[in-house]
DSSP file (Angstrom, degrees, kcal/mol; ACC not computed):
  #  RESIDUE AA STRUCTURE BP1 BP2  ACC     N-H-->O    O-->H-N    N-H-->O    O-->H-N    TCO  KAPPA ALPHA  PHI   PSI    X-CA   Y-CA   Z-CA
    1    1 A M              0   0    0      0, 0.0     2,-0.1     0, 0.0     0, 0.0   0.000 360.0 360.0 360.0 132.6    0.0    0.0    0.0
    2    2 A T        -     0   0    0      2,-0.1     0, 0.0     1,-0.1     0, 0.0  -0.442 360.0-133.6 -83.0 158.6    1.4    3.4   -0.9
    3    3 A G  S    S+     0   0    0     -2,-0.1     2,-0.3     2,-0.0    -1,-0.1   0.230  70.5 104.4 -93.4   9.6    1.4    6.4    1.4
    4    4 A T        -     0   0    0      1,-0.1    -2,-0.1     2,-0.1     3,-0.0  -0.637  55.5-155.1-101.0 152.9    0.1    8.9   -1.2
    5    5 A V  S    S+     0   0    0     -2,-0.3     2,-0.2     2,-0.1    -1,-0.1   0.849  77.5  52.4 -90.9 -40.7   -3.4   10.4   -1.5
    6    6 A T  S    S-     0   0    0      1,-0.1    -2,-0.1     3,-0.0     3,-0.1  -0.594  90.0-102.6 -99.9 159.3   -3.4   11.2   -5.1
    7    7 A D        -     0   0    0     -2,-0.2    -1,-0.1     1,-0.1    -2,-0.1  -0.517  46.9-100.0 -74.6 147.7   -2.5    9.1   -8.2
    8    8 A P        -     0   0    0      0, 0.0    -1,-0.1     0, 0.0    -4,-0.0  -0.414  37.3-122.6 -69.6 145.2    0.9    9.8   -9.7
    9    9 A T        -     0   0    0      1,-0.1     2,-0.1    -2,-0.1     3,-0.1  -0.645  29.8-107.2 -86.5 141.9    0.8   12.1  -12.8
   10   10 A P        -     0   0    0      0, 0.0     2,-0.3     0, 0.0    -1,-0.1  -0.386  41.1 -93.7 -69.2 148.4    2.3   10.7  -16.0
   11   11 A Y        +     0   0    0     -2,-0.1     0, 0.0     1,-0.0     0, 0.0  -0.456  45.8 177.8 -66.5 128.2    5.6   12.0  -17.2
   12   12 A K        -     0   0    0     -2,-0.3     2,-0.0    -3,-0.1    -3,-0.0  -0.974  27.3-128.5-131.5 122.2    5.3   15.0  -19.7
   13   13 A P        -     0   0    0      0, 0.0     2,-0.5     0, 0.0     3,-0.1  -0.367  21.4-144.3 -65.8 143.3    8.4   16.6  -21.1
   14   14 A T     >  -     0   0    0      1,-0.1     4,-1.5    -2,-0.0     3,-0.2  -0.941   7.5-149.6-114.3 134.4    8.3   20.5  -20.7
   15   15 A A  H  > S+     0   0    0     -2,-0.5     4,-2.5     1,-0.2     5,-0.2   0.781  95.5  62.2 -65.6 -30.0    9.8   22.6  -23.4
   16   16 A E  H  > S+     0   0    0      1,-0.2     4,-2.2     2,-0.2    -1,-0.2   0.897 104.8  45.9 -69.0 -39.6   10.7   25.3  -20.9
   17   17 A M  H  > S+     0   0    0      2,-0.2     4,-2.4    -3,-0.2    -1,-0.2   0.856 111.3  53.0 -70.5 -35.8   13.0   23.0  -19.0
   18   18 A S  H  X S+     0   0    0     -4,-1.5     4,-2.3     2,-0.2    -2,-0.2   0.959 110.9  46.7 -57.6 -53.5   14.6   21.7  -22.2
   19   19 A V  H  X S+     0   0    0     -4,-2.5     4,-2.2     1,-0.2    -2,-0.2   0.892 111.0  52.5 -58.7 -43.5   15.4   25.2  -23.2
   20   20 A F  H  X S+     0   0    0     -4,-2.2     4,-2.3     1,-0.2    -1,-0.2   0.912 109.3  49.3 -55.7 -45.7   16.7   26.1  -19.8
   21   21 A G  H  X S+     0   0    0     -4,-2.4     4,-2.2     1,-0.2    -2,-0.2   0.871 110.7  49.3 -65.9 -36.9   19.1   23.1  -19.9
   22   22 A Y  H  X S+     0   0    0     -4,-2.3     4,-2.6     2,-0.2     5,-0.2   0.896 110.5  51.1 -65.9 -41.1   20.3   24.1  -23.4
   23   23 A V  H  X S+     0   0    0     -4,-2.2     4,-2.4     2,-0.2    -2,-0.2   0.924 111.2  47.6 -62.2 -44.7   20.9   27.6  -22.3
   24   24 A I  H  X S+     0   0    0     -4,-2.3     4,-2.5     2,-0.2    -2,-0.2   0.929 112.9  49.5 -60.7 -46.9   22.9   26.4  -19.2
   25   25 A A  H  X S+     0   0    0     -4,-2.2     4,-2.1     2,-0.2    -2,-0.2   0.902 111.3  47.9 -63.8 -44.1   25.0   24.0  -21.4
   26   26 A I  H  X S+     0   0    0     -4,-2.6     4,-2.6     2,-0.2    -1,-0.2   0.903 110.6  53.0 -61.7 -41.7   25.8   26.7  -24.0
   27   27 A G  H  X S+     0   0    0     -4,-2.4     4,-1.6    -5,-0.2    -2,-0.2   0.952 110.1  47.4 -61.6 -46.3   26.8   29.1  -21.1
   28   28 A I  H  X S+     0   0    0     -4,-2.5     4,-2.2     1,-0.2    -1,-0.2   0.882 111.7  50.7 -62.0 -39.4   29.2   26.5  -19.7
   29   29 A A  H  X S+     0   0    0     -4,-2.1     4,-2.1     1,-0.2    -1,-0.2   0.898 109.1  51.2 -70.4 -40.4   30.7   25.8  -23.1
   30   30 A I  H  < S+     0   0    0     -4,-2.6    -1,-0.2     1,-0.2    -2,-0.2   0.830 113.2  44.9 -65.9 -30.4   31.2   29.5  -23.7
   31   31 A V  H  < S+     0   0    0     -4,-1.6    -2,-0.2    -5,-0.2    -1,-0.2   0.882 118.2  42.3 -81.1 -37.6   33.0   29.9  -20.4
   32   32 A L  H >X S+     0   0    0     -4,-2.2     3,-1.9     1,-0.2     4,-0.6   0.730  93.8  83.6 -78.6 -25.6   35.1   26.8  -20.9
   33   33 A F  G >< S+     0   0    0     -4,-2.1     3,-1.5     1,-0.3    -1,-0.2   0.848  86.1  53.8 -49.4 -48.1   35.9   27.4  -24.5
   34   34 A P  G 34 S+     0   0    0      0, 0.0     4,-0.4     0, 0.0    -1,-0.3   0.630 100.6  63.4 -65.2 -12.8   38.9   29.7  -23.8
   35   35 A L  G <> S+     0   0    0     -3,-1.9     4,-2.7     1,-0.2     3,-0.5   0.698  78.7  87.9 -81.8 -22.8   40.4   27.1  -21.6
   36   36 A L  H <X S+     0   0    0     -3,-1.5     4,-1.9    -4,-0.6    -1,-0.2   0.827  84.9  50.3 -52.5 -41.4   40.9   24.6  -24.5
   37   37 A P  H  > S+     0   0    0      0, 0.0     4,-2.4     0, 0.0    -1,-0.2   0.905 112.7  48.2 -64.2 -41.1   44.3   25.9  -25.7
   38   38 A A  H  > S+     0   0    0     -3,-0.5     4,-2.5    -4,-0.4    -2,-0.2   0.897 111.7  49.6 -64.2 -41.4   45.7   25.6  -22.0
   39   39 A L  H  X S+     0   0    0     -4,-2.7     4,-2.3     2,-0.2    -1,-0.2   0.870 109.8  50.8 -69.3 -30.4   44.3   22.2  -21.6
   40   40 A F  H  X S+     0   0    0     -4,-1.9     4,-2.6    -5,-0.3    -2,-0.2   0.968 111.2  48.1 -65.5 -51.6   45.9   21.2  -24.9
   41   41 A V  H  X S+     0   0    0     -4,-2.4     4,-2.7     1,-0.2     5,-0.2   0.914 112.2  50.1 -50.7 -50.2   49.3   22.5  -23.8
   42   42 A L  H  X S+     0   0    0     -4,-2.5     4,-2.1     1,-0.2    -1,-0.2   0.894 112.1  46.8 -56.7 -46.2   48.9   20.7  -20.5
   43   43 A W  H  X S+     0   0    0     -4,-2.3     4,-2.3     2,-0.2    -1,-0.2   0.874 112.8  49.3 -63.3 -39.9   48.0   17.5  -22.2
   44   44 A L  H  X S+     0   0    0     -4,-2.6     4,-2.3     2,-0.2    -2,-0.2   0.903 110.8  50.0 -75.0 -38.3   51.0   17.9  -24.6
   45   45 A V  H  X S+     0   0    0     -4,-2.7     4,-2.9    -5,-0.2     5,-0.4   0.907 113.4  45.6 -61.4 -44.6   53.4   18.6  -21.8
   46   46 A V  H  X S+     0   0    0     -4,-2.1     4,-1.8    -5,-0.2    -2,-0.2   0.906 113.6  50.3 -65.7 -40.6   52.2   15.5  -19.8
   47   47 A R  H  < S+     0   0    0     -4,-2.3    -2,-0.2    -5,-0.2    -1,-0.2   0.884 119.2  36.1 -70.9 -36.7   52.3   13.3  -22.9
   48   48 A L  H  < S+     0   0    0     -4,-2.3    -2,-0.2    -5,-0.1    -1,-0.2   0.886 134.8  18.7 -81.9 -40.3   55.9   14.5  -23.8
   49   49 A F  H  < S+     0   0    0     -4,-2.9    -3,-0.2    -5,-0.2    -2,-0.2   0.412  99.6 103.8-115.2   2.3   57.6   14.8  -20.4
   50   50 A G  S  < S-     0   0    0     -4,-1.8     2,-0.2    -5,-0.4    -4,-0.0  -0.286  80.1 -88.9 -76.9 169.4   55.3   12.7  -18.1
   51   51 A R        -     0   0    0      1,-0.1     2,-0.9    -2,-0.0    -1,-0.1  -0.541  29.2-133.5 -76.4 144.0   56.1    9.3  -16.8
   52   52 A D     >  -     0   0    0     -2,-0.2     4,-1.9     1,-0.2     3,-0.5  -0.835  19.7-169.5 -97.4 100.9   55.1    6.5  -18.9
   53   53 A R  H  > S+     0   0    0     -2,-0.9     4,-2.4     1,-0.2     5,-0.2   0.830  81.2  58.0 -63.1 -36.9   53.5    4.2  -16.3
   54   54 A S  H  > S+     0   0    0      1,-0.2     4,-1.7     2,-0.2    -1,-0.2   0.896 109.1  46.9 -64.7 -39.1   53.2    1.1  -18.6
   55   55 A R  H  > S+     0   0    0     -3,-0.5     4,-2.1     2,-0.2    -1,-0.2   0.902 113.2  47.9 -69.3 -41.2   57.0    1.2  -19.2
   56   56 A E  H  X S+     0   0    0     -4,-1.9     4,-2.4     2,-0.2    -2,-0.2   0.863 111.2  50.6 -65.4 -35.6   57.8    1.6  -15.4
   57   57 A A  H  X S+     0   0    0     -4,-2.4     4,-1.9    -5,-0.2    -1,-0.2   0.895 110.0  51.3 -72.9 -34.5   55.4   -1.3  -14.5
   58   58 A G  H  X S+     0   0    0     -4,-1.7     4,-2.1    -5,-0.2    -2,-0.2   0.916 111.5  47.2 -64.9 -44.8   57.1   -3.5  -17.1
   59   59 A R  H  X S+     0   0    0     -4,-2.1     4,-2.1     1,-0.2    -2,-0.2   0.873 111.3  49.7 -67.6 -36.7   60.5   -2.6  -15.6
   60   60 A E  H  X S+     0   0    0     -4,-2.4     4,-2.2     1,-0.2    -1,-0.2   0.888 111.3  50.5 -70.3 -33.3   59.4   -3.3  -12.0
   61   61 A R  H  X S+     0   0    0     -4,-1.9     4,-1.5    -5,-0.2    -2,-0.2   0.897 109.1  51.1 -68.0 -34.2   57.9   -6.6  -13.1
   62   62 A E  H  X S+     0   0    0     -4,-2.1     4,-1.2     1,-0.2    -1,-0.2   0.882 111.5  48.0 -69.0 -38.4   61.2   -7.5  -14.8
   63   63 A R  H  < S+     0   0    0     -4,-2.1     3,-0.2     1,-0.2    -2,-0.2   0.897 110.6  51.1 -69.5 -35.9   63.2   -6.7  -11.6
   64   64 A S  H  < S+     0   0    0     -4,-2.2    -1,-0.2     1,-0.2    -2,-0.2   0.810 108.5  52.5 -70.3 -30.6   60.8   -8.7   -9.4
   65   65 A E  H  <        0   0    0     -4,-1.5    -1,-0.2     1,-0.2    -2,-0.2   0.771 360.0 360.0 -73.1 -26.2   61.2  -11.7  -11.6
   66   66 A S     <        0   0    0     -4,-1.2    -1,-0.2    -3,-0.2    -2,-0.2   0.450 360.0 360.0 -84.4 360.0   65.0  -11.8  -11.6
């Protein structure tokens, strides 16, 4: 037995909430768009100068086997 007095209402999508969601998403994209070059440079630096964990894991495995 449920504890509600009224019957549940069926789901109906509302256009206002969809528009609101799209406006928020576009606003976030506009704010974050200028960060893309900095994120690319960071990714490039990590890719070029960062540690390669797969190589280090292989070296540690070789040391432990010997």
